[in-house]
N, C-alpha and C positions, 0 to 999 in steps of 0.2 A: 194730588193736584193735577189738573189736566195740562197737557203739554202746550196747548194753544194759549193758555193764560200765563205761562211761565216763559219769560224772555231771557233770564239768566239763571244759571244753576245755583242753587242755594248751597253754600259751603259752610255757613255758620247758622246755628239754630236761632230763629227769631231775629234775623238780621233786618232791622227796620229800614236801614238805608237801601237795601236791595228791594224790599217791599215797596218803598216809595218810588224807586227808579222804575220798577215794573208797572206800577199804577200810572206813573207819569207817561210812560210809553203808550199804554192803553188809552189814556185820556187824550193824548194827542191824536191818536187814530180816530177816536170818536169825534173829536173836534173837526178833524179834516173831513170826515164823511158828512158831518152835519153842515159844514160850510159848503160842500158841493151840492147838497140837497137844497140849501138856501139859494145858492147862485142859480141853479136850474129852475127853482120855483119862481124867483123874481124875474128871470129872463123869459120864462114862459108867459108870465103875467104881462110883462111889457109887450111881448109880441102879440098876444091876444088883444090887449087894449089898443095897440096901434091899428090892428085890423078893424076894430069896431069904431074907432074914432073918426070923426069927419074932417079933422084938420090935416093939412098936407105936411105939417112939420114933423109929426111923429112918423109919417111914412118915410120921410127922408132919413130920420134918425134910425129907423128900423133896419136900414141897409147896413148899419154898423153893428147891429146886435150879434151876429155870429162871431165877429172878431172880439167884441166885448165879452161875450160868454167864454170864449177860449181864454182870453187874458185872465178873467176872474177865476176860472177853473184851474189855470196854471198856478195862480197865487194860492188857491186853496190847497193844491197839491203840495205846496212848500211848507204847509203847517207842520207836517210830520216828515221831516227830511230823511229820517231813518229808514222809511219804507220805499224811498225812491231808488230805483236801480239805474 
């Protein structure tokens, strides 16, 4: 078994609780990274759309996009709190 996929040392053969715990940890990391990709994709789309749009309202709203992006990425970072240092 590769070391990067093993989060806890196996002490009992076929310990299904440990297997589930390890998979849960990996799933949370995947979910966290996916959420970050989603946040960045949506924010990029909003920024590009605001630039192309003729209305002044989205131009005003776009001034808040950097703060909104940071807040959303901070929330995504909290999905897997085990990797936060």
